[in-house]
CHARMM internal coordinates of N, CA and C (Angstrom, degrees):
IC EDIT
DIST 1 N 1 CA 1.4751
DIST 1 CA 1 C 1.5206
ANGL 1 N 1 CA 1 C 110.16
DIST 1 C 2 N 1.3310
ANGL 1 CA 1 C 2 N 116.11
DIHE 1 N 1 CA 1 C 2 N -41.37
DIST 2 N 2 CA 1.4603
ANGL 1 C 2 N 2 CA 120.35
DIHE 1 CA 1 C 2 N 2 CA 179.66
DIST 2 CA 2 C 1.5212
ANGL 2 N 2 CA 2 C 111.30
DIHE 1 C 2 N 2 CA 2 C -63.77
DIST 2 C 3 N 1.3438
ANGL 2 CA 2 C 3 N 116.77
DIHE 2 N 2 CA 2 C 3 N -40.86
DIST 3 N 3 CA 1.4735
ANGL 2 C 3 N 3 CA 120.13
DIHE 2 CA 2 C 3 N 3 CA 179.95
DIST 3 CA 3 C 1.5186
ANGL 3 N 3 CA 3 C 111.05
DIHE 2 C 3 N 3 CA 3 C -65.28
DIST 3 C 4 N 1.3349
ANGL 3 CA 3 C 4 N 116.35
DIHE 3 N 3 CA 3 C 4 N -39.05
DIST 4 N 4 CA 1.4585
ANGL 3 C 4 N 4 CA 120.64
DIHE 3 CA 3 C 4 N 4 CA 178.85
DIST 4 CA 4 C 1.5260
ANGL 4 N 4 CA 4 C 110.25
DIHE 3 C 4 N 4 CA 4 C -62.94
DIST 4 C 5 N 1.3397
ANGL 4 CA 4 C 5 N 116.12
DIHE 4 N 4 CA 4 C 5 N -45.04
DIST 5 N 5 CA 1.4618
ANGL 4 C 5 N 5 CA 121.05
DIHE 4 CA 4 C 5 N 5 CA 179.03
DIST 5 CA 5 C 1.5279
ANGL 5 N 5 CA 5 C 110.80
DIHE 4 C 5 N 5 CA 5 C -62.49
DIST 5 C 6 N 1.3269
ANGL 5 CA 5 C 6 N 116.39
DIHE 5 N 5 CA 5 C 6 N -44.15
DIST 6 N 6 CA 1.4612
ANGL 5 C 6 N 6 CA 121.09
DIHE 5 CA 5 C 6 N 6 CA 178.64
DIST 6 CA 6 C 1.5298
ANGL 6 N 6 CA 6 C 110.84
DIHE 5 C 6 N 6 CA 6 C -61.99
DIST 6 C 7 N 1.3298
ANGL 6 CA 6 C 7 N 116.48
DIHE 6 N 6 CA 6 C 7 N -41.29
DIST 7 N 7 CA 1.4641
ANGL 6 C 7 N 7 CA 120.71
DIHE 6 CA 6 C 7 N 7 CA 178.67
DIST 7 CA 7 C 1.5143
ANGL 7 N 7 CA 7 C 111.82
DIHE 6 C 7 N 7 CA 7 C -62.50
DIST 7 C 8 N 1.3243
ANGL 7 CA 7 C 8 N 116.87
DIHE 7 N 7 CA 7 C 8 N -42.36
DIST 8 N 8 CA 1.4625
ANGL 7 C 8 N 8 CA 121.02
DIHE 7 CA 7 C 8 N 8 CA 179.69
DIST 8 CA 8 C 1.5334
ANGL 8 N 8 CA 8 C 110.56
DIHE 7 C 8 N 8 CA 8 C -65.18
DIST 8 C 9 N 1.3229
ANGL 8 CA 8 C 9 N 116.44
DIHE 8 N 8 CA 8 C 9 N -42.20
DIST 9 N 9 CA 1.4715
ANGL 8 C 9 N 9 CA 120.29
DIHE 8 CA 8 C 9 N 9 CA 178.99
DIST 9 CA 9 C 1.5261
ANGL 9 N 9 CA 9 C 110.52
DIHE 8 C 9 N 9 CA 9 C -62.86
DIST 9 C 10 N 1.3350
ANGL 9 CA 9 C 10 N 116.92
DIHE 9 N 9 CA 9 C 10 N -45.12
DIST 10 N 10 CA 1.4657
ANGL 9 C 10 N 10 CA 120.63
DIHE 9 CA 9 C 10 N 10 CA 178.96
DIST 10 CA 10 C 1.5205
ANGL 10 N 10 CA 10 C 111.04
DIHE 9 C 10 N 10 CA 10 C -63.34
DIST 10 C 11 N 1.3365
ANGL 10 CA 10 C 11 N 116.86
DIHE 10 N 10 CA 10 C 11 N -37.87
DIST 11 N 11 CA 1.4648
ANGL 10 C 11 N 11 CA 120.86
DIHE 10 CA 10 C 11 N 11 CA 178.64
DIST 11 CA 11 C 1.5263
ANGL 11 N 11 CA 11 C 110.82
DIHE 10 C 11 N 11 CA 11 C -63.57
DIST 11 C 12 N 1.3351
ANGL 11 CA 11 C 12 N 116.48
DIHE 11 N 11 CA 11 C 12 N -43.23
DIST 12 N 12 CA 1.4648
ANGL 11 C 12 N 12 CA 120.64
DIHE 11 CA 11 C 12 N 12 CA 178.86
DIST 12 CA 12 C 1.5305
ANGL 12 N 12 CA 12 C 110.54
DIHE 11 C 12 N 12 CA 12 C -63.08
DIST 12 C 13 N 1.3344
ANGL 12 CA 12 C 13 N 116.72
DIHE 12 N 12 CA 12 C 13 N -42.54
DIST 13 N 13 CA 1.4638
ANGL 12 C 13 N 13 CA 120.67
DIHE 12 CA 12 C 13 N 13 CA 178.47
DIST 13 CA 13 C 1.5249
ANGL 13 N 13 CA 13 C 110.41
DIHE 12 C 13 N 13 CA 13 C -62.81
DIST 13 C 14 N 1.3339
ANGL 13 CA 13 C 14 N 116.73
DIHE 13 N 13 CA 13 C 14 N -42.42
DIST 14 N 14 CA 1.4647
ANGL 13 C 14 N 14 CA 121.15
DIHE 13 CA 13 C 14 N 14 CA -179.87
DIST 14 CA 14 C 1.5335
ANGL 14 N 14 CA 14 C 110.97
DIHE 13 C 14 N 14 CA 14 C -64.01
DIST 14 C 15 N 1.3380
ANGL 14 CA 14 C 15 N 116.38
DIHE 14 N 14 CA 14 C 15 N -42.56
DIST 15 N 15 CA 1.4718
ANGL 14 C 15 N 15 CA 120.43
DIHE 14 CA 14 C 15 N 15 CA 179.43
DIST 15 CA 15 C 1.5270
ANGL 15 N 15 CA 15 C 110.39
DIHE 14 C 15 N 15 CA 15 C -64.84
DIST 15 C 16 N 1.3347
ANGL 15 CA 15 C 16 N 116.84
DIHE 15 N 15 CA 15 C 16 N -44.70
DIST 16 N 16 CA 1.4578
ANGL 15 C 16 N 16 CA 120.49
DIHE 15 CA 15 C 16 N 16 CA 179.56
DIST 16 CA 16 C 1.5286
ANGL 16 N 16 CA 16 C 110.43
DIHE 15 C 16 N 16 CA 16 C -62.87
DIST 16 C 17 N 1.3314
ANGL 16 CA 16 C 17 N 116.70
DIHE 16 N 16 CA 16 C 17 N -42.89
DIST 17 N 17 CA 1.4623
ANGL 16 C 17 N 17 CA 120.56
DIHE 16 CA 16 C 17 N 17 CA 178.06
DIST 17 CA 17 C 1.5223
ANGL 17 N 17 CA 17 C 111.53
DIHE 16 C 17 N 17 CA 17 C -62.57
DIST 17 C 18 N 1.3352
ANGL 17 CA 17 C 18 N 115.76
DIHE 17 N 17 CA 17 C 18 N -39.56
DIST 18 N 18 CA 1.4665
ANGL 17 C 18 N 18 CA 119.99
DIHE 17 CA 17 C 18 N 18 CA 179.10
DIST 18 CA 18 C 1.5186
ANGL 18 N 18 CA 18 C 112.17
DIHE 17 C 18 N 18 CA 18 C -63.45
DIST 18 C 19 N 1.3294
ANGL 18 CA 18 C 19 N 116.17
DIHE 18 N 18 CA 18 C 19 N -39.81
DIST 19 N 19 CA 1.4666
ANGL 18 C 19 N 19 CA 120.23
DIHE 18 CA 18 C 19 N 19 CA 179.77
DIST 19 CA 19 C 1.5277
ANGL 19 N 19 CA 19 C 110.18
DIHE 18 C 19 N 19 CA 19 C -66.64
DIST 19 C 20 N 1.3279
ANGL 19 CA 19 C 20 N 116.02
DIHE 19 N 19 CA 19 C 20 N -40.74
DIST 20 N 20 CA 1.4627
ANGL 19 C 20 N 20 CA 119.79
DIHE 19 CA 19 C 20 N 20 CA -178.10
DIST 20 CA 20 C 1.5321
ANGL 20 N 20 CA 20 C 110.98
DIHE 19 C 20 N 20 CA 20 C -70.09
DIST 20 C 21 N 1.3406
ANGL 20 CA 20 C 21 N 116.64
DIHE 20 N 20 CA 20 C 21 N -43.79
DIST 21 N 21 CA 1.4704
ANGL 20 C 21 N 21 CA 120.28
DIHE 20 CA 20 C 21 N 21 CA -174.60
DIST 21 CA 21 C 1.5217
ANGL 21 N 21 CA 21 C 111.69
DIHE 20 C 21 N 21 CA 21 C -73.46
DIST 21 C 22 N 1.3352
ANGL 21 CA 21 C 22 N 117.23
DIHE 21 N 21 CA 21 C 22 N -51.51
DIST 22 N 22 CA 1.4678
ANGL 21 C 22 N 22 CA 119.01
DIHE 21 CA 21 C 22 N 22 CA -176.29
DIST 22 CA 22 C 1.5234
ANGL 22 N 22 CA 22 C 110.81
DIHE 21 C 22 N 22 CA 22 C -147.76
DIST 22 C 23 N 1.3267
ANGL 22 CA 22 C 23 N 117.00
DIHE 22 N 22 CA 22 C 23 N 88.75
DIST 23 N 23 CA 1.4730
ANGL 22 C 23 N 23 CA 120.72
DIHE 22 CA 22 C 23 N 23 CA -176.28
DIST 23 CA 23 C 1.5244
ANGL 23 N 23 CA 23 C 113.52
DIHE 22 C 23 N 23 CA 23 C -58.54
DIST 23 C 24 N 1.3489
ANGL 23 CA 23 C 24 N 118.09
DIHE 23 N 23 CA 23 C 24 N -35.61
DIST 24 N 24 CA 1.4669
ANGL 23 C 24 N 24 CA 121.17
DIHE 23 CA 23 C 24 N 24 CA -177.52
DIST 24 CA 24 C 1.5262
ANGL 24 N 24 CA 24 C 110.07
DIHE 23 C 24 N 24 CA 24 C -67.15
DIST 24 C 25 N 1.3348
ANGL 24 CA 24 C 25 N 116.12
DIHE 24 N 24 CA 24 C 25 N -45.67
DIST 25 N 25 CA 1.4661
ANGL 24 C 25 N 25 CA 120.41
DIHE 24 CA 24 C 25 N 25 CA 177.27
DIST 25 CA 25 C 1.5192
ANGL 25 N 25 CA 25 C 110.40
DIHE 24 C 25 N 25 CA 25 C -60.91
DIST 25 C 26 N 1.3238
ANGL 25 CA 25 C 26 N 116.70
DIHE 25 N 25 CA 25 C 26 N -38.81
DIST 26 N 26 CA 1.4550
ANGL 25 C 26 N 26 CA 121.41
DIHE 25 CA 25 C 26 N 26 CA 179.64
DIST 26 CA 26 C 1.5267
ANGL 26 N 26 CA 26 C 110.61
DIHE 25 C 26 N 26 CA 26 C -62.44
DIST 26 C 27 N 1.3370
ANGL 26 CA 26 C 27 N 116.55
DIHE 26 N 26 CA 26 C 27 N -43.88
DIST 27 N 27 CA 1.4685
ANGL 26 C 27 N 27 CA 120.45
DIHE 26 CA 26 C 27 N 27 CA 179.31
DIST 27 CA 27 C 1.5258
ANGL 27 N 27 CA 27 C 110.34
DIHE 26 C 27 N 27 CA 27 C -63.92
DIST 27 C 28 N 1.3330
ANGL 27 CA 27 C 28 N 117.03
DIHE 27 N 27 CA 27 C 28 N -41.52
DIST 28 N 28 CA 1.4643
ANGL 27 C 28 N 28 CA 120.83
DIHE 27 CA 27 C 28 N 28 CA 178.43
DIST 28 CA 28 C 1.5306
ANGL 28 N 28 CA 28 C 110.25
DIHE 27 C 28 N 28 CA 28 C -62.14
DIST 28 C 29 N 1.3392
ANGL 28 CA 28 C 29 N 116.87
DIHE 28 N 28 CA 28 C 29 N -41.42
DIST 29 N 29 CA 1.4616
ANGL 28 C 29 N 29 CA 120.69
DIHE 28 CA 28 C 29 N 29 CA 179.22
DIST 29 CA 29 C 1.5287
ANGL 29 N 29 CA 29 C 110.86
DIHE 28 C 29 N 29 CA 29 C -63.75
DIST 29 C 30 N 1.3300
ANGL 29 CA 29 C 30 N 117.22
DIHE 29 N 29 CA 29 C 30 N -41.28
DIST 30 N 30 CA 1.4659
ANGL 29 C 30 N 30 CA 120.93
DIHE 29 CA 29 C 30 N 30 CA 178.70
DIST 30 CA 30 C 1.5290
ANGL 30 N 30 CA 30 C 110.48
DIHE 29 C 30 N 30 CA 30 C -64.05
DIST 30 C 31 N 1.3316
ANGL 30 CA 30 C 31 N 116.78
DIHE 30 N 30 CA 30 C 31 N -42.63
DIST 31 N 31 CA 1.4645
ANGL 30 C 31 N 31 CA 120.07
DIHE 30 CA 30 C 31 N 31 CA 178.38
DIST 31 CA 31 C 1.5171
ANGL 31 N 31 CA 31 C 110.97
DIHE 30 C 31 N 31 CA 31 C -63.98
DIST 31 C 32 N 1.3366
ANGL 31 CA 31 C 32 N 116.99
DIHE 31 N 31 CA 31 C 32 N -39.99
DIST 32 N 32 CA 1.4638
ANGL 31 C 32 N 32 CA 121.11
DIHE 31 CA 31 C 32 N 32 CA 178.90
DIST 32 CA 32 C 1.5287
ANGL 32 N 32 CA 32 C 110.58
DIHE 31 C 32 N 32 CA 32 C -63.49
DIST 32 C 33 N 1.3371
ANGL 32 CA 32 C 33 N 116.70
DIHE 32 N 32 CA 32 C 33 N -43.27
DIST 33 N 33 CA 1.4618
ANGL 32 C 33 N 33 CA 120.54
DIHE 32 CA 32 C 33 N 33 CA 177.89
DIST 33 CA 33 C 1.5279
ANGL 33 N 33 CA 33 C 110.86
DIHE 32 C 33 N 33 CA 33 C -63.40
DIST 33 C 34 N 1.3192
ANGL 33 CA 33 C 34 N 116.70
DIHE 33 N 33 CA 33 C 34 N -42.09
DIST 34 N 34 CA 1.4616
ANGL 33 C 34 N 34 CA 120.71
DIHE 33 CA 33 C 34 N 34 CA 179.63
DIST 34 CA 34 C 1.5273
ANGL 34 N 34 CA 34 C 110.32
DIHE 33 C 34 N 34 CA 34 C -63.57
DIST 34 C 35 N 1.3357
ANGL 34 CA 34 C 35 N 116.57
DIHE 34 N 34 CA 34 C 35 N -42.47
DIST 35 N 35 CA 1.4619
ANGL 34 C 35 N 35 CA 120.68
DIHE 34 CA 34 C 35 N 35 CA 178.95
DIST 35 CA 35 C 1.5248
ANGL 35 N 35 CA 35 C 110.27
DIHE 34 C 35 N 35 CA 35 C -64.66
DIST 35 C 36 N 1.3253
ANGL 35 CA 35 C 36 N 116.07
DIHE 35 N 35 CA 35 C 36 N -37.99
DIST 36 N 36 CA 1.4627
ANGL 35 C 36 N 36 CA 120.37
DIHE 35 CA 35 C 36 N 36 CA -179.38
DIST 36 CA 36 C 1.5284
ANGL 36 N 36 CA 36 C 111.08
DIHE 35 C 36 N 36 CA 36 C -66.34
DIST 36 C 37 N 1.3351
ANGL 36 CA 36 C 37 N 116.58
DIHE 36 N 36 CA 36 C 37 N -46.58
DIST 37 N 37 CA 1.4565
ANGL 36 C 37 N 37 CA 119.94
DIHE 36 CA 36 C 37 N 37 CA -175.65
DIST 37 CA 37 C 1.5286
ANGL 37 N 37 CA 37 C 112.63
DIHE 36 C 37 N 37 CA 37 C -76.40
DIST 37 C 38 N 1.3480
ANGL 37 CA 37 C 38 N 117.43
DIHE 37 N 37 CA 37 C 38 N -43.66
DIST 38 N 38 CA 1.4585
ANGL 37 C 38 N 38 CA 119.78
DIHE 37 CA 37 C 38 N 38 CA -175.52
DIST 38 CA 38 C 1.5223
ANGL 38 N 38 CA 38 C 112.13
DIHE 37 C 38 N 38 CA 38 C -86.75
DIST 38 C 39 N 1.3329
ANGL 38 CA 38 C 39 N 117.76
DIHE 38 N 38 CA 38 C 39 N -40.29
DIST 39 N 39 CA 1.4664
ANGL 38 C 39 N 39 CA 120.76
DIHE 38 CA 38 C 39 N 39 CA 179.30
DIST 39 CA 39 C 1.5160
ANGL 39 N 39 CA 39 C 111.66
DIHE 38 C 39 N 39 CA 39 C -80.73
DIST 39 C 40 N 1.3189
ANGL 39 CA 39 C 40 N 117.30
DIHE 39 N 39 CA 39 C 40 N -30.45
DIST 40 N 40 CA 1.4678
ANGL 39 C 40 N 40 CA 120.29
DIHE 39 CA 39 C 40 N 40 CA -176.80
DIST 40 CA 40 C 1.5051
ANGL 40 N 40 CA 40 C 113.20
DIHE 39 C 40 N 40 CA 40 C -75.39
DIST 40 C 41 N 1.3299
ANGL 40 CA 40 C 41 N 118.00
DIHE 40 N 40 CA 40 C 41 N -14.85
DIST 41 N 41 CA 1.4642
ANGL 40 C 41 N 41 CA 120.67
DIHE 40 CA 40 C 41 N 41 CA -178.34
DIST 41 CA 41 C 1.5117
ANGL 41 N 41 CA 41 C 112.17
DIHE 40 C 41 N 41 CA 41 C -64.32
DIST 41 C 42 N 1.3330
ANGL 41 CA 41 C 42 N 117.80
DIHE 41 N 41 CA 41 C 42 N -35.79
DIST 42 N 42 CA 1.4603
ANGL 41 C 42 N 42 CA 120.52
DIHE 41 CA 41 C 42 N 42 CA -177.99
DIST 42 CA 42 C 1.5215
ANGL 42 N 42 CA 42 C 111.58
DIHE 41 C 42 N 42 CA 42 C -83.43
DIST 42 C 43 N 1.3245
ANGL 42 CA 42 C 43 N 117.51
DIHE 42 N 42 CA 42 C 43 N -21.77
DIST 43 N 43 CA 1.4655
ANGL 42 C 43 N 43 CA 120.30
DIHE 42 CA 42 C 43 N 43 CA -177.78
DIST 43 CA 43 C 1.5219
ANGL 43 N 43 CA 43 C 112.69
DIHE 42 C 43 N 43 CA 43 C -90.05
DIST 43 C 44 N 1.3338
ANGL 43 CA 43 C 44 N 118.15
DIHE 43 N 43 CA 43 C 44 N -3.55
DIST 44 N 44 CA 1.4596
ANGL 43 C 44 N 44 CA 119.82
DIHE 43 CA 43 C 44 N 44 CA -175.77
DIST 44 CA 44 C 1.5176
ANGL 44 N 44 CA 44 C 113.33
DIHE 43 C 44 N 44 CA 44 C -81.60
DIST 44 C 45 N 1.3253
ANGL 44 CA 44 C 45 N 117.15
DIHE 44 N 44 CA 44 C 45 N 10.13
DIST 45 N 45 CA 1.4567
ANGL 44 C 45 N 45 CA 120.45
DIHE 44 CA 44 C 45 N 45 CA -178.77
DIST 45 CA 45 C 1.5225
ANGL 45 N 45 CA 45 C 111.96
DIHE 44 C 45 N 45 CA 45 C -81.52
DIST 45 C 46 N 1.3120
ANGL 45 CA 45 C 46 N 118.15
DIHE 45 N 45 CA 45 C 46 N -6.34
DIST 46 N 46 CA 1.4746
ANGL 45 C 46 N 46 CA 122.23
DIHE 45 CA 45 C 46 N 46 CA -177.86
DIST 46 CA 46 C 1.5192
ANGL 46 N 46 CA 46 C 109.35
DIHE 45 C 46 N 46 CA 46 C -69.00
END
COOR INIT
IC SEED 1 N 1 CA 1 C
IC BUILD
């Protein structure tokens, strides 16, 4: 449980840092993740 909480906190810090440092790169990363999760679901039948 502690590791999960620590992971979530680190993820939030990383996301916040990404937005502050380079918002455009952050948006591209979010779009890539969305494409991977939503678009990749139909292609995983291989």
